[in-house]
VOMARPA-114798 format. One record per residue (C-alpha): x, y, z; residue number from 1; residue in three letters. Coordinates in steps of 0.05 Angstrom, whole numbers, plus 5000, padded with zeros to 4 digits. Layout:
# VOMARPA-114798
{atom {X Y Z} NUM ALA}
...
***
This chain:
# VOMARPA-114798
{atom {4649 4881 4691} 1 MET}
{atom {4622 4843 4751} 2 ALA}
{atom {4563 4798 4733} 3 THR}
{atom {4502 4775 4771} 4 ASP}
{atom {4535 4707 4782} 5 THR}
{atom {4595 4738 4817} 6 GLN}
{atom {4597 4751 4892} 7 HIS}
{atom {4596 4823 4916} 8 ARG}
{atom {4658 4837 4958} 9 VAL}
{atom {4659 4880 5020} 10 VAL}
{atom {4714 4903 5069} 11 VAL}
{atom {4702 4881 5140} 12 THR}
{atom {4769 4888 5175} 13 GLY}
{atom {4831 4932 5172} 14 LEU}
{atom {4901 4925 5201} 15 GLY}
{atom {4965 4964 5195} 16 ALA}
{atom {5032 4985 5224} 17 THR}
{atom {5060 5047 5191} 18 THR}
{atom {5106 5107 5198} 19 PRO}
{atom {5046 5144 5226} 20 LEU}
{atom {5023 5094 5279} 21 GLY}
{atom {5026 5023 5304} 22 GLY}
{atom {4954 5008 5284} 23 ASP}
{atom {4898 5033 5239} 24 VAL}
{atom {4865 5083 5287} 25 PRO}
{atom {4930 5119 5304} 26 SER}
{atom {4953 5118 5231} 27 THR}
{atom {4886 5146 5208} 28 TRP}
{atom {4884 5202 5259} 29 GLN}
{atom {4956 5222 5242} 30 ALA}
{atom {4939 5223 5168} 31 ALA}
{atom {4878 5267 5180} 32 LEU}
{atom {4922 5314 5221} 33 ALA}
{atom {4974 5318 5166} 34 GLY}
{atom {5030 5288 5208} 35 THR}
{atom {5096 5275 5172} 36 PRO}
{atom {5125 5205 5183} 37 GLY}
{atom {5196 5216 5158} 38 ALA}
{atom {5254 5229 5204} 39 HIS}
{atom {5330 5226 5206} 40 THR}
{atom {5352 5154 5216} 41 MET}
{atom {5387 5137 5281} 42 ASP}
{atom {5429 5077 5258} 43 HIS}
{atom {5505 5070 5260} 44 PRO}
{atom {5505 5045 5188} 45 TRP}
{atom {5482 5112 5161} 46 VAL}
{atom {5549 5143 5180} 47 GLU}
{atom {5588 5078 5167} 48 LYS}
{atom {5569 5077 5094} 49 TYR}
{atom {5565 5152 5086} 50 ASP}
{atom {5496 5145 5055} 51 LEU}
{atom {5474 5203 5010} 52 PRO}
{atom {5404 5199 5041} 53 VAL}
{atom {5401 5199 5117} 54 THR}
{atom {5326 5196 5130} 55 PHE}
{atom {5266 5151 5119} 56 ALA}
{atom {5195 5138 5143} 57 ALA}
{atom {5206 5081 5191} 58 GLU}
{atom {5149 5047 5229} 59 VAL}
{atom {5125 5088 5289} 60 ALA}
{atom {5123 5027 5333} 61 VAL}
{atom {5179 4976 5323} 62 PRO}
{atom {5153 4906 5312} 63 ALA}
{atom {5196 4877 5367} 64 LYS}
{atom {5156 4919 5417} 65 GLN}
{atom {5093 4883 5394} 66 VAL}
{atom {5114 4811 5379} 67 LEU}
{atom {5145 4762 5428} 68 SER}
{atom {5220 4752 5423} 69 ARG}
{atom {5210 4682 5393} 70 THR}
{atom {5161 4707 5341} 71 GLU}
{atom {5207 4764 5320} 72 ALA}
{atom {5266 4716 5313} 73 ARG}
{atom {5227 4672 5265} 74 ARG}
{atom {5204 4727 5218} 75 LEU}
{atom {5240 4776 5174} 76 ASP}
{atom {5221 4849 5191} 77 PRO}
{atom {5173 4848 5132} 78 ALA}
{atom {5139 4786 5160} 79 GLY}
{atom {5137 4816 5229} 80 GLN}
{atom {5099 4876 5203} 81 MET}
{atom {5051 4833 5163} 82 ALA}
{atom {5036 4791 5224} 83 MET}
{atom {5020 4853 5266} 84 ILE}
{atom {4973 4879 5212} 85 ALA}
{atom {4940 4811 5202} 86 ALA}
{atom {4924 4803 5275} 87 ARG}
{atom {4894 4872 5279} 88 GLU}
{atom {4853 4863 5215} 89 ALA}
{atom {4827 4795 5237} 90 TRP}
{atom {4806 4822 5305} 91 LYS}
{atom {4776 4884 5273} 92 ASP}
{atom {4734 4838 5229} 93 ALA}
{atom {4706 4805 5291} 94 GLY}
{atom {4750 4743 5289} 95 THR}
{atom {4702 4711 5240} 96 PRO}
{atom {4685 4637 5240} 97 GLU}
{atom {4698 4610 5170} 98 VAL}
{atom {4712 4543 5138} 99 ASP}
{atom {4789 4541 5133} 100 PRO}
{atom {4783 4517 5061} 101 GLU}
{atom {4742 4579 5045} 102 ARG}
{atom {4794 4627 5075} 103 LEU}
{atom {4850 4655 5031} 104 GLY}
{atom {4910 4699 5042} 105 VAL}
{atom {4944 4746 4992} 106 VAL}
{atom {5003 4785 5021} 107 VAL}
{atom {5048 4821 4972} 108 ALA}
{atom {5119 4848 4978} 109 SER}
{atom {5159 4887 4927} 110 GLY}
{atom {5227 4862 4951} 111 ILE}
{atom {5216 4810 5006} 112 GLY}
{atom {5263 4791 5062} 113 GLY}
{atom {5318 4841 5048} 114 MET}
{atom {5345 4843 5119} 115 TRP}
{atom {5347 4768 5126} 116 THR}
{atom {5382 4757 5060} 117 LEU}
{atom {5437 4809 5071} 118 LEU}
{atom {5448 4792 5144} 119 ASP}
{atom {5455 4718 5127} 120 ALA}
{atom {5505 4735 5072} 121 TYR}
{atom {5546 4774 5123} 122 ASP}
{atom {5544 4715 5170} 123 THR}
{atom {5566 4668 5114} 124 LEU}
{atom {5626 4712 5096} 125 ARG}
{atom {5647 4727 5167} 126 GLU}
{atom {5630 4664 5206} 127 ARG}
{atom {5621 4608 5154} 128 GLY}
{atom {5563 4567 5127} 129 PRO}
{atom {5550 4529 5192} 130 ARG}
{atom {5529 4593 5227} 131 ARG}
{atom {5475 4610 5176} 132 VAL}
{atom {5408 4600 5210} 133 GLY}
{atom {5361 4543 5190} 134 PRO}
{atom {5303 4592 5180} 135 LEU}
{atom {5342 4636 5132} 136 THR}
{atom {5307 4614 5069} 137 VAL}
{atom {5235 4614 5097} 138 PRO}
{atom {5248 4684 5125} 139 MET}
{atom {5279 4714 5062} 140 LEU}
{atom {5232 4688 5008} 141 ILE}
{atom {5179 4737 4985} 142 SER}
{atom {5121 4691 5002} 143 ASN}
{atom {5145 4683 5074} 144 GLY}
{atom {5098 4735 5103} 145 PRO}
{atom {5038 4708 5065} 146 ALA}
{atom {5053 4637 5087} 147 ALA}
{atom {5063 4658 5160} 148 SER}
{atom {4996 4696 5160} 149 VAL}
{atom {4961 4636 5129} 150 SER}
{atom {4989 4591 5183} 151 ILE}
{atom {4969 4641 5237} 152 GLU}
{atom {4897 4643 5212} 153 LEU}
{atom {4892 4570 5190} 154 GLY}
{atom {4876 4592 5119} 155 ALA}
{atom {4872 4533 5070} 156 LYS}
{atom {4836 4566 5012} 157 GLY}
{atom {4899 4588 4977} 158 GLY}
{atom {4958 4634 4992} 159 VAL}
{atom {4988 4681 4941} 160 GLN}
{atom {5044 4733 4937} 161 THR}
{atom {5042 4784 4881} 162 PRO}
{atom {5110 4815 4868} 163 VAL}
{atom {5100 4875 4823} 164 SER}
{atom {5145 4929 4853} 165 ALA}
{atom {5104 4987 4881} 166 CYS}
{atom {5039 4961 4852} 167 ALA}
{atom {5044 4896 4893} 168 SER}
{atom {4998 4915 4951} 169 GLY}
{atom {4943 4938 4905} 170 ALA}
{atom {4951 4875 4862} 171 GLU}
{atom {4942 4833 4925} 172 ALA}
{atom {4875 4868 4939} 173 VAL}
{atom {4854 4856 4866} 174 ALA}
{atom {4873 4782 4873} 175 ALA}
{atom {4831 4776 4936} 176 GLY}
{atom {4773 4807 4899} 177 LEU}
{atom {4778 4755 4844} 178 GLN}
{atom {4785 4697 4894} 179 MET}
{atom {4718 4715 4926} 180 ILE}
{atom {4682 4734 4861} 181 ARG}
{atom {4700 4667 4831} 182 SER}
{atom {4672 4630 4890} 183 GLY}
{atom {4739 4602 4913} 184 ARG}
{atom {4735 4636 4981} 185 ALA}
{atom {4687 4670 5029} 186 ASP}
{atom {4741 4712 5062} 187 ILE}
{atom {4810 4734 5039} 188 VAL}
{atom {4861 4773 5080} 189 VAL}
{atom {4896 4816 5028} 190 ALA}
{atom {4949 4870 5027} 191 GLY}
{atom {5024 4881 5030} 192 GLY}
{atom {5086 4889 5072} 193 CYS}
{atom {5155 4919 5063} 194 GLU}
{atom {5217 4929 5106} 195 ALA}
{atom {5273 4956 5064} 196 CYS}
{atom {5301 5012 5107} 197 THR}
{atom {5370 4982 5097} 198 HIS}
{atom {5434 5014 5070} 199 PRO}
{atom {5434 4974 5005} 200 LEU}
{atom {5366 4994 4977} 201 PRO}
{atom {5377 5065 5002} 202 ILE}
{atom {5443 5067 4964} 203 ALA}
{atom {5411 5035 4903} 204 GLY}
{atom {5350 5081 4900} 205 PHE}
{atom {5396 5141 4912} 206 ALA}
{atom {5440 5119 4854} 207 ALA}
{atom {5378 5120 4810} 208 MET}
{atom {5364 5191 4834} 209 GLN}
{atom {5296 5165 4857} 210 ALA}
{atom {5301 5189 4929} 211 LEU}
{atom {5293 5258 4957} 212 SER}
{atom {5358 5285 4984} 213 THR}
{atom {5329 5336 5033} 214 ARG}
{atom {5372 5311 5091} 215 ASN}
{atom {5364 5378 5126} 216 ASP}
{atom {5287 5373 5127} 217 SER}
{atom {5262 5301 5126} 218 PRO}
{atom {5191 5321 5148} 219 GLU}
{atom {5182 5363 5085} 220 THR}
{atom {5219 5318 5036} 221 ALA}
{atom {5158 5280 5010} 222 SER}
{atom {5121 5335 4972} 223 ARG}
{atom {5077 5308 4916} 224 PRO}
{atom {5057 5359 4864} 225 TYR}
{atom {5102 5413 4891} 226 ASP}
{atom {5148 5447 4840} 227 THR}
{atom {5208 5431 4884} 228 THR}
{atom {5196 5356 4892} 229 ARG}
{atom {5260 5317 4882} 230 ASP}
{atom {5242 5244 4894} 231 GLY}
{atom {5206 5197 4941} 232 PHE}
{atom {5219 5182 5014} 233 VAL}
{atom {5231 5108 5031} 234 LEU}
{atom {5178 5081 5079} 235 GLY}
{atom {5163 5014 5112} 236 GLU}
{atom {5104 4978 5143} 237 GLY}
{atom {5044 4935 5127} 238 SER}
{atom {4971 4943 5111} 239 GLY}
{atom {4920 4886 5106} 240 LEU}
{atom {4846 4885 5092} 241 LEU}
{atom {4795 4831 5107} 242 VAL}
{atom {4755 4821 5043} 243 LEU}
{atom {4690 4782 5048} 244 GLU}
{atom {4632 4761 5005} 245 SER}
{atom {4573 4804 5022} 246 GLU}
{atom {4531 4742 5035} 247 GLU}
{atom {4580 4715 5086} 248 HIS}
{atom {4588 4783 5119} 249 ALA}
{atom {4512 4792 5125} 250 ARG}
{atom {4502 4722 5152} 251 ALA}
{atom {4548 4736 5211} 252 ARG}
{atom {4525 4808 5222} 253 GLY}
{atom {4593 4838 5205} 254 ALA}
{atom {4607 4912 5204} 255 ARG}
{atom {4621 4933 5133} 256 VAL}
{atom {4669 4991 5119} 257 TYR}
{atom {4661 4995 5043} 258 ALA}
{atom {4649 4954 4980} 259 VAL}
{atom {4708 4933 4937} 260 LEU}
{atom {4672 4944 4871} 261 ALA}
{atom {4725 4937 4817} 262 GLY}
{atom {4798 4928 4798} 263 ALA}
{atom {4843 4928 4738} 264 SER}
{atom {4916 4915 4721} 265 LEU}
{atom {4952 4941 4659} 266 THR}
{atom {5024 4950 4637} 267 SER}
{atom {5062 5005 4602} 268 ASP}
{atom {5115 4965 4564} 269 ALA}
{atom {5154 5030 4564} 270 TYR}
{atom {5213 5030 4612} 271 HIS}
{atom {5241 4988 4669} 272 ILE}
{atom {5234 5044 4719} 273 ALA}
{atom {5202 5106 4689} 274 ALA}
{atom {5127 5111 4676} 275 PRO}
{atom {5098 5126 4607} 276 ASP}
{atom {5101 5202 4611} 277 PRO}
{atom {5033 5208 4578} 278 GLU}
{atom {5000 5162 4629} 279 GLY}
{atom {4962 5121 4578} 280 THR}
{atom {4972 5054 4613} 281 GLY}
{atom {4952 5083 4680} 282 ALA}
{atom {4891 5116 4649} 283 ALA}
{atom {4870 5050 4619} 284 ARG}
{atom {4876 5016 4687} 285 ALA}
{atom {4829 5068 4717} 286 MET}
{atom {4779 5063 4660} 287 SER}
{atom {4778 4987 4662} 288 LEU}
{atom {4770 4987 4738} 289 ALA}
{atom {4710 5034 4731} 290 LEU}
{atom {4680 4988 4679} 291 ALA}
{atom {4692 4928 4724} 292 ASP}
{atom {4655 4965 4779} 293 ALA}
{atom {4599 4985 4731} 294 ASP}
{atom {4612 5059 4746} 295 LEU}
{atom {4626 5121 4705} 296 THR}
{atom {4678 5176 4717} 297 PRO}
{atom {4623 5220 4745} 298 GLY}
{atom {4611 5170 4801} 299 ASP}
{atom {4680 5182 4831} 300 ILE}
{atom {4685 5232 4888} 301 SER}
{atom {4754 5216 4915} 302 HIS}
{atom {4821 5190 4892} 303 LEU}
{atom {4880 5167 4933} 304 ASN}
{atom {4936 5178 4883} 305 ALA}
{atom {5001 5140 4875} 306 HIS}
{atom {5036 5208 4876} 307 ALA}
{atom {5106 5189 4900} 308 THR}
{atom {5136 5260 4896} 309 SER}
{atom {5179 5246 4835} 310 THR}
{atom {5183 5299 4780} 311 PRO}
{atom {5161 5254 4723} 312 ILE}
{atom {5114 5206 4759} 313 GLY}
{atom {5068 5258 4790} 314 ASP}
{atom {5056 5293 4723} 315 VAL}
{atom {5045 5226 4687} 316 ALA}
{atom {4992 5206 4737} 317 GLU}
{atom {4958 5273 4733} 318 ALA}
{atom {4954 5265 4657} 319 LYS}
{atom {4927 5195 4667} 320 ALA}
{atom {4872 5219 4714} 321 VAL}
{atom {4851 5270 4661} 322 ARG}
{atom {4851 5217 4607} 323 LEU}
{atom {4810 5169 4647} 324 ALA}
{atom {4761 5216 4680} 325 LEU}
{atom {4756 5273 4631} 326 GLY}
{atom {4718 5334 4655} 327 ASP}
{atom {4693 5292 4714} 328 ALA}
{atom {4763 5298 4743} 329 ALA}
{atom {4745 5369 4765} 330 ASP}
{atom {4698 5340 4816} 331 GLY}
{atom {4746 5290 4846} 332 VAL}
{atom {4781 5307 4912} 333 ALA}
{atom {4851 5279 4910} 334 ILE}
{atom {4895 5258 4969} 335 SER}
{atom {4969 5241 4963} 336 ALA}
{atom {4982 5206 5029} 337 THR}
{atom {5054 5189 5013} 338 LYS}
{atom {5068 5261 5032} 339 SER}
{atom {5060 5235 5103} 340 MET}
{atom {5076 5161 5102} 341 THR}
{atom {5132 5161 5051} 342 GLY}
{atom {5132 5105 4999} 343 HIS}
{atom {5119 5036 5028} 344 LEU}
{atom {5137 5002 4962} 345 LEU}
{atom {5101 4935 4961} 346 GLY}
{atom {5056 4956 5019} 347 ALA}
{atom {5038 5024 4991} 348 ALA}
{atom {4976 5003 4952} 349 GLY}
{atom {4949 4964 5011} 350 ALA}
{atom {4958 5020 5061} 351 LEU}
{atom {4928 5070 5012} 352 GLU}
{atom {4869 5023 5002} 353 SER}
{atom {4858 5028 5077} 354 ILE}
{atom {4860 5104 5072} 355 PHE}
{atom {4810 5101 5014} 356 THR}
{atom {4763 5055 5052} 357 VAL}
{atom {4766 5099 5114} 358 LEU}
{atom {4755 5162 5073} 359 ALA}
{atom {4690 5132 5047} 360 LEU}
{atom {4670 5104 5114} 361 HIS}
{atom {4680 5169 5152} 362 HIS}
{atom {4665 5216 5093} 363 ARG}
{atom {4731 5250 5106} 364 LEU}
{atom {4793 5250 5061} 365 ALA}
{atom {4864 5262 5086} 366 PRO}
{atom {4904 5322 5063} 367 PRO}
{atom {4967 5326 5021} 368 THR}
{atom {5022 5361 5060} 369 ILE}
{atom {5084 5399 5039} 370 ASN}
{atom {5055 5433 4978} 371 ILE}
{atom {5082 5504 4979} 372 ASP}
{atom {5081 5517 4904} 373 ASP}
{atom {5033 5473 4865} 374 LEU}
{atom {5061 5449 4799} 375 ASP}
{atom {5021 5484 4743} 376 PRO}
{atom {5020 5418 4705} 377 GLU}
{atom {4978 5387 4760} 378 ILE}
{atom {4909 5412 4738} 379 ASP}
{atom {4870 5373 4792} 380 LEU}
{atom {4833 5386 4857} 381 ASP}
{atom {4887 5368 4908} 382 ILE}
{atom {4866 5367 4981} 383 ILE}
{atom {4917 5411 5017} 384 ARG}
{atom {4932 5427 5090} 385 LYS}
{atom {4866 5403 5120} 386 ASP}
{atom {4824 5340 5112} 387 ALA}
{atom {4762 5349 5069} 388 ARG}
{atom {4690 5326 5080} 389 ILE}
{atom {4665 5281 5025} 390 LEU}
{atom {4593 5282 4998} 391 PRO}
{atom {4536 5243 5030} 392 ASP}
{atom {4500 5187 4993} 393 GLY}
{atom {4528 5130 4952} 394 ASP}
{atom {4597 5152 4930} 395 ILE}
{atom {4658 5118 4901} 396 ALA}
{atom {4733 5127 4904} 397 ALA}
{atom {4794 5105 4864} 398 LEU}
{atom {4861 5082 4890} 399 ASN}
{atom {4921 5082 4842} 400 ASN}
{atom {4986 5043 4848} 401 SER}
{atom {5042 5040 4797} 402 PHE}
{atom {5108 5002 4799} 403 GLY}
{atom {5176 4997 4767} 404 PHE}
{atom {5171 4956 4704} 405 GLY}
{atom {5107 4990 4681} 406 GLY}
{atom {5057 4957 4729} 407 HIS}
{atom {4991 4995 4736} 408 ASN}
{atom {4937 4977 4786} 409 ALA}
{atom {4872 5013 4799} 410 ALA}
{atom {4820 4995 4852} 411 LEU}
{atom {4750 5022 4859} 412 VAL}
{atom {4714 5025 4926} 413 PHE}
{atom {4642 5045 4940} 414 ARG}
{atom {4611 5069 5004} 415 SER}
{atom {4575 5014 5043} 416 ALA}
***
């Protein structure tokens, strides 16, 4: 639980590049409209490798259309996306003046520089070691995006890179919360990035039977909670939030979107890929996050669920919500935004934090699309088809993120 000696943390800036839009405003409007972000991929390697899955949720605006040619050449696609999101978030926060030693960066990635690593290996095999680029290692390492963002912003207060599969982005936000609470930083730019729309991870995820195979209907493939769901849709992009101590934000007259009130991380110790089917670890993460925020289940009005559209995962999370919130779950409006964005892996929790913050800020929660036949095991209030107005007054929302290996992360936001 946060104590009187800890700093209250607020959200003052947002940045993103996603399958729904090249920035936060376009992404948010597309989400409210229930726009699907998945499409058939137009790459020669899809046919070359005869991939079993031929679609994904790629970024709506390619990074090379935003960055200069030199910048793009020096960054892996994941780093490119993080840089775009960081610049938008920093500008959105008002380009704050801050002591560099009081500015931190936490940018997560579930996999890291996949494209750089595999392209460099191809170069090594086909053209020899002397043709491998000198920036190969800085571009492929998982902390590359975080380091690049810290250099861009001149952040000297600490730079971190959580790597916890699909919980990574949410863990980054939790780490930023702790950096400010502890007094180590006044501002932290936190979130995640991922760029793994590549034949190898697609083949690997397909081999696990984790991906949807609806090649004939990509737009309807991500269908959390529907009885016909058959796996997640691979997505890519980045989402970053500017977190700030309330004192620092007030002193500079910053616009505040929401309060980051609590966070918790737990682990299942159950299976390397599958969640605990009873959702006990996920439920504990939610309960501990509520306690950290000094809130009760009845204080929660909205939940942005992890909800990847997998048969086991969606039910496990639904059970976890019931365990954590009890009867109060009946009053929680739930969005499953991966139905539109696909699954951004290490960036998912960060982008969904942005959706959660905006839902509180605008009192409007995005819908879950593609539910034709709601699974009877999902005994929750799922927002379907149209966005829903949230209550007035001081309200709170949860954001869940879970990852391969049993990682559970829960974040609690409050209205400003």
